[in-house]
C-alpha positions in Angstrom: 202.1 94.1 -37.4 200.2 91.7 -35.2 197.8 93.5 -32.9 198.1 90.8 -30.3 201.9 90.4 -30.6 202.5 94.1 -30.3 200.8 94.5 -26.9 203.2 94.4 -24.0 202.7 91.9 -21.1 202.7 93.8 -17.8 204.3 91.7 -15.0 202.3 92.3 -11.7 203.8 92.6 -8.2 205.0 89.3 -6.8 205.7 87.7 -10.2 209.2 87.0 -11.4 210.1 86.6 -15.1 213.4 85.1 -16.2 214.2 85.1 -19.9 217.2 83.2 -21.2 217.2 83.2 -25.0 214.1 81.3 -26.1 213.4 80.0 -22.6 210.9 81.9 -20.5 210.2 81.1 -16.8 207.4 82.8 -14.9 207.2 82.4 -11.1 204.4 83.6 -9.0 202.2 82.8 -5.9 200.3 80.0 -7.7 203.3 78.2 -9.1 206.1 78.3 -11.7 205.7 77.8 -15.4 208.4 77.6 -18.1 208.3 77.3 -21.8 210.7 77.4 -24.8 209.6 79.5 -27.7 210.7 79.5 -31.4 213.9 81.5 -32.1 212.1 83.5 -34.8 210.6 85.7 -32.1 212.6 87.6 -29.6 211.3 87.9 -26.0 212.7 90.8 -23.9 211.9 92.0 -20.4 212.5 95.6 -19.3 211.1 97.5 -16.3 208.4 94.9 -15.5 207.1 94.7 -19.0 207.6 91.8 -21.4 207.7 92.5 -25.1 207.8 90.2 -28.1 209.4 91.1 -31.4 209.7 89.1 -34.6 212.7 88.7 -36.8 211.0 89.1 -40.2 207.6 89.5 -41.9 207.1 85.9 -43.2 203.7 84.3 -42.6 205.0 81.8 -40.1 206.8 84.4 -38.1 203.8 86.7 -38.0 201.7 83.8 -36.6 204.3 83.0 -34.0 204.5 86.6 -32.9 200.9 86.8 -31.6 201.0 83.2 -30.4 204.1 83.8 -28.3 202.7 86.9 -26.7 199.4 85.2 -25.9 201.2 82.2 -24.3 203.3 84.4 -22.2 200.3 86.4 -21.0 198.5 83.1 -20.2 201.6 82.1 -18.1 201.5 85.4 -16.2 197.7 85.1 -15.5 198.1 81.5 -14.5 200.7 82.1 -11.8 198.8 85.1 -10.4 195.1 84.1 -10.6 195.1 80.5 -12.0 192.6 78.9 -14.3 189.6 76.7 -13.6 187.0 74.7 -15.4 183.8 73.2 -14.0 182.1 70.0 -15.2 178.6 68.9 -14.4 177.6 65.2 -14.4 174.0 64.7 -15.5 172.2 61.3 -15.3 170.4 59.0 -12.9 173.1 57.1 -11.0 175.9 59.1 -12.4 178.3 60.5 -9.7 181.8 61.5 -8.9 183.8 60.9 -5.7 187.3 62.1 -4.6 189.9 59.4 -4.5 193.2 60.7 -3.1 194.4 63.3 -5.5 192.3 61.9 -8.3 188.6 61.2 -8.8 186.5 58.2 -9.6 183.5 58.5 -12.0 180.5 56.2 -12.1 178.8 57.1 -15.4 176.9 54.0 -16.6 179.9 51.8 -17.4 180.4 48.4 -16.0 183.3 49.7 -13.9 184.2 53.0 -12.1 186.6 55.2 -14.1 189.5 56.5 -12.1 191.1 59.7 -13.3 194.5 61.0 -12.1 195.3 64.7 -12.4 198.0 66.0 -14.7 201.0 67.8 -13.0 199.9 71.1 -11.5 196.2 70.3 -11.7 193.9 69.8 -8.7 190.4 68.4 -8.5 187.7 69.6 -6.1 184.4 67.6 -6.0 181.3 69.5 -5.1 178.4 67.2 -4.1 178.1 64.1 -6.2 177.7 65.7 -9.6 180.2 68.6 -10.0 183.9 68.8 -10.5 186.1 71.9 -10.3 189.4 71.6 -12.1 192.1 74.2 -11.1 195.7 74.9 -12.0 198.2 77.5 -13.2 198.7 76.0 -16.6 195.8 76.9 -18.9 196.7 74.0 -21.3 196.7 71.4 -18.6 193.4 72.5 -17.1 191.7 72.5 -20.5 193.2 69.2 -21.5 192.2 67.6 -18.2 188.6 68.9 -18.5 188.4 67.6 -22.1 189.7 64.1 -21.1 187.2 63.8 -18.3 184.3 64.9 -20.6 185.5 62.4 -23.1 184.7 59.5 -20.7 180.9 60.1 -21.2 180.0 63.0 -23.5 176.4 64.3 -23.3 173.9 62.1 -25.1 172.0 64.0 -27.8 168.7 62.2 -27.1 168.5 62.2 -23.3 171.1 64.7 -22.2 172.9 62.3 -19.9 176.7 62.6 -19.6 179.5 64.9 -18.5 179.3 68.5 -19.7 180.9 71.8 -19.0 179.0 74.1 -16.6 176.7 76.3 -18.6 177.0 74.1 -21.7 173.7 73.8 -23.5 173.0 70.4 -25.1 170.4 70.6 -27.8 168.4 67.4 -27.6 167.3 65.6 -30.8 163.7 64.4 -31.1 163.3 60.7 -30.9 161.4 58.5 -33.3 158.1 60.0 -32.3 159.4 63.6 -32.9 159.0 63.1 -36.7 155.2 63.1 -36.5 154.8 66.2 -34.3 
């Protein structure tokens, strides 16, 4: 049996879980998330604990068992604590500014890049070179961070660009690095 899929998901105080067939809705202080799962796995809720069971032992069903449990746990954590990613903007003249609900990036292009948030995602700009992306849905927060990073990924020779906080960019030596 799947070790991940076998673990029960404990529902904390202040969180409501509604399960109707393959549809799971989790409601908490940070928002409400819902998702439809494959009918090969059965999701049940009893006494504040959500359990996931699989119908058979086929390879696909085993994979869905652990995945379903992990996604439900992410939903519960998202509506209680939320998720966040931090991006740093590195480079001379590179900066970010808040623009309504979205942000505008100036990262060495001929025009400023305007980024609008996905549903349930919020931006917080710290200074001119740091962005905090927050939300209840782990998928949306990660996707939003990846899309912003894609605007100007870190350059491997100078290190300029948009990177995750704490990301280490290994710089390549230039033409003169061959002789040393």
